[in-house]
C-alpha positions in Angstrom: -0.1 0.3 -0.1 2.7 2.4 1.1 6.0 1.2 0.0 6.4 -2.5 -2.0 7.7 -4.1 1.1 5.2 -2.3 3.2 1.5 -4.1 4.2 -1.4 -4.4 2.0 -4.8 -2.5 2.4 -6.1 -6.2 3.5 -3.2 -6.6 6.0 -3.8 -3.1 7.6 -7.6 -4.1 7.9 -7.0 -7.0 9.8 -4.6 -5.4 11.9 -7.0 -2.4 12.7 -9.7 -4.9 13.3 -7.3 -6.9 15.8 -6.2 -5.1 19.4 -3.5 -2.5 19.5 -1.3 -5.2 21.0 -1.9 -7.7 18.2 -2.2 -5.1 15.2 1.1 -4.2 16.2 2.6 -7.5 16.2 1.3 -8.6 13.1 2.7 -5.3 11.6 5.7 -5.3 13.1 8.1 -7.0 10.0 6.6 -4.3 7.3 6.3 -1.2 9.9 9.5 0.7 9.0 7.9 0.6 5.4 5.0 2.7 6.5 4.4 6.3 7.1 3.6 5.7 11.1 7.0 5.2 11.8 8.7 8.6 12.9 10.4 10.0 9.8 14.2 10.6 9.7 13.7 14.0 9.1 12.3 14.3 12.8 14.6 12.2 14.4 17.7 14.0 12.5 16.5 17.6 14.0 15.8 15.9 17.8 19.3 15.0 17.3 20.6 18.2 16.8 19.1 19.5 20.0 19.9 16.8 22.2 23.8 16.1 21.2 25.1 19.2 22.6 23.6 17.9 26.0 25.6 14.6 25.9 26.5 12.6 27.1 23.6 11.1 29.4 23.7 8.3 31.4 21.1 5.7 31.1 18.3 6.5 28.3 14.6 5.1 27.9 12.7 5.1 24.7 9.1 4.9 25.3 6.9 2.6 23.0 9.8 1.9 21.1 8.5 0.4 18.0 11.1 -1.1 15.7 13.7 1.0 17.2 14.1 4.3 15.7 14.5 6.0 18.5 16.7 3.7 20.0 19.0 4.5 17.2 19.3 8.0 18.2 19.5 7.2 21.6 22.4 4.8 21.7 25.5 7.3 20.5 24.3 9.7 23.2 24.3 7.6 26.5 27.0 6.0 28.2 25.7 3.0 30.2 22.8 1.8 28.7 19.7 2.3 26.6 16.1 0.6 27.1 13.4 0.1 24.7 9.7 -0.5 26.0 6.9 -1.4 24.2 3.7 -3.7 24.8 4.4 -5.4 21.0 6.2 -8.9 21.3 6.8 -8.5 17.7 7.9 -4.8 17.4 10.4 -5.6 20.3 11.9 -8.5 18.3 12.4 -6.5 15.1 13.9 -3.7 17.2 16.4 -6.1 18.7 18.0 -7.1 15.3 17.9 -3.7 14.1 19.7 -1.4 17.3 22.1 -4.6 17.5 24.3 -2.9 14.8 23.5 0.7 15.8 26.3 3.0 16.3 27.4 3.5 19.9 28.5 1.6 22.6 26.0 2.0 25.3 24.5 -1.5 26.3 21.0 -2.5 24.7 17.9 -3.7 26.4 14.5 -3.9 25.3 11.8 -5.0 27.5 8.1 -5.5 27.2 5.5 -3.6 29.4 3.2 -1.0 29.9 3.8 3.0 29.6 1.3 3.5 32.2 3.1 1.3 34.6 6.7 1.3 34.0 8.8 -1.6 35.6 11.6 0.6 36.8 12.8 2.6 39.7 14.1 6.1 39.4 17.0 5.4 37.1 17.0 7.3 33.8 18.6 10.6 32.8 16.8 10.7 29.3 13.5 9.3 28.6 12.0 9.9 24.8 8.8 9.3 23.1 8.3 9.2 19.3 4.9 9.0 17.5 3.3 7.0 20.2 1.1 9.6 22.2 -1.7 8.7 20.1 -1.8 5.4 22.3 -2.4 7.5 25.3 -5.8 8.2 25.9 -6.9 11.4 27.4 -7.9 10.1 30.5 -4.7 8.5 30.9 -2.5 11.4 30.0 -1.8 12.5 33.6 -1.0 9.3 34.7 1.6 8.5 31.9 3.3 11.6 32.7 3.6 10.9 36.2 5.0 7.3 35.3 7.9 9.3 33.2 8.3 11.7 36.4 8.8 8.6 38.5 11.6 7.2 36.5 13.7 10.0 35.8 16.6 11.0 38.2 16.4 14.9 39.4 17.8 16.8 36.3 16.6 14.1 34.0 14.9 15.1 30.7 11.7 13.9 29.2 11.7 14.7 25.2 9.2 14.5 22.4 7.8 16.2 19.6 4.3 18.0 19.6 2.6 20.8 18.3 -0.3 23.3 18.4 -3.5 22.4 17.2 -4.1 23.0 13.5 -6.2 25.3 12.0 -9.8 23.8 12.0 -10.4 23.6 8.4 -6.8 22.8 7.5 -6.4 19.4 5.6 -4.1 18.2 8.5 -7.2 18.5 11.1 -9.7 17.7 8.8 -7.8 14.4 8.2 -7.1 13.7 11.4 -10.6 14.1 12.5 -12.2 11.9 9.9 -9.3 9.2 11.3 -10.5 9.3 14.7 -14.0 9.6 13.7 -13.2 6.3 12.3 -11.4 4.8 14.8 -14.3 5.7 17.2 -16.8 3.9 15.4 -14.4 0.8 15.1 -14.0 0.8 18.8 -17.5 1.1 19.4 -18.5 -1.8 17.5 -15.7 -4.2 18.1 -13.7 -5.4 21.2 -10.8 -5.1 22.0 -10.3 -1.7 20.9 -7.3 -0.1 18.6 -6.2 2.5 20.2 -4.5 5.2 17.8 -5.8 8.7 17.5 -4.3 12.0 15.9 -4.4 15.1 17.3 -3.6 14.0 20.9 -1.1 15.3 23.2 -1.0 19.0 21.7 0.4 22.3 23.3 -0.5 24.5 25.0 -2.6 21.6 27.5 0.5 18.9 27.6 2.8 22.0 28.8 0.1 22.5 31.5 0.2 18.8 32.7 3.9 18.9 32.6 3.8 21.6 34.7 1.4 20.4 37.0 3.1 17.6 37.6 6.5 19.7 38.4 8.4 19.3 35.5 10.4 22.7 34.1 9.2 22.7 30.2 11.0 24.3 27.4 9.4 24.5 24.5 11.0 25.4 21.1 10.8 25.1 17.4 12.0 21.4 16.1 13.6 22.7 12.8 13.8 26.0 10.6 12.9 23.7 8.1 9.6 24.5 6.4 8.4 21.0 6.1 8.8 20.7 10.0 7.5 24.3 10.5 4.2 22.6 12.9 6.4 20.7 14.7 7.7 21.9 18.5 10.4 20.0 20.2 9.1 19.8 24.4 12.0 19.2 26.6 10.7 18.7 30.1 13.1 18.6 33.0 12.5 16.8 36.4 14.2 19.8 38.7 
């Protein structure tokens, strides 16, 4: 449907009618050939912001998928890089991919729930790319609280967000149509497939972060016109 090696329309339909976890297990072998993977241009822009702050000690990629964020983290961390995801299929692909990524930090993949992280206060950097649409609005405060809990003092939570697009823009209309389809699908079939757009947006997410106690730094992700809507959010635990 997207890339010759990507999933067919039928495969996507089967995945969408599965649970979130099962859907990503099925999609995993072809995930990197879909537009759902965070584009390299975004990851490269994030890297430019983080490199002057490196090295970090221990890093965590939340909802790591096939490991694109892990590849970014490994050269920036001295000790260890952990990827967490609830899809075993995505983790298996990620293990193969990140094993040959540049960097000397140890690499670990953990199957787990981003709303109940199986870690203590051990991380200096937590990132999350392209996965906040899997967090329902009612769970956003819990998600942020979990990130806060596993960050050491001075640690940073880094992700990419944006302000709401104009109401009549193509981006807004397409996202609302997609969300409407997903709401209907989840109302008619159980278990649900949780994936929505226009979530974890500014300025609301900044308010949630500051309410938890984070110091927030919001800056344009890049001067490139194609990335103009995106903002880099760096939230530091004091």
